N, C-alpha and C positions, 0 to 999 in steps of 0.2 A: 504494500500500500504506500502510495506516494505522500510526502509531506507537502503542504501548501503554505505559502508565505503571504502575509498582508503587506502590500506595497506601501501602505500609508505609515505603518509603525514598525514593521519588521517582525511582528508576532508570527511564529511558525506553528501551524496546526499539525500535530503529530498524531496520526490515527492510533498508534500504540497506546498513547496516553489519553486520547479523547479530550473532552472539555468537561471535567466533573462539575465545575462550578456552574456550567451552563446546562447541565443535565445530559451531557453526551457521554455515553459509556465508552470505556477503553475498547479498542478494536473496531470502532466505527470509521469506515472509510469516508474521506471527504465528500465523495459523490453521494453518500447516503445521509449527509447532514440535511436537516430541514432547510427549505429554501429561505426561510426567514432567519436562519442562524446568522449571527454577525460576529465580528472580531471582539473577543472579550476584553481587549485592551483599549481599542479606539472606536469600536462600533462600526467599522467599515463593513459593507455588505459582502455576503459570501461570494457573489459574482465578481468581486474585485480581486480576490485571491488568485495567486499565480502558482503553478506547480514549481516545486523546488528541484533544481537539477542536482542530483547526488551522484557523484562519481566514485 
């Protein structure tokens, strides 16, 4: 599962960790997040996030 980064503040959504404070269980892929999910740091919309290139 890919990590995604918020271009506004740099927060990285890691599917292994999920977003427990936002009610997102660990193991939840970014694609499976609710459409109204937003960055827990700055509030940016889900559709603003960009896939993180990991080599």
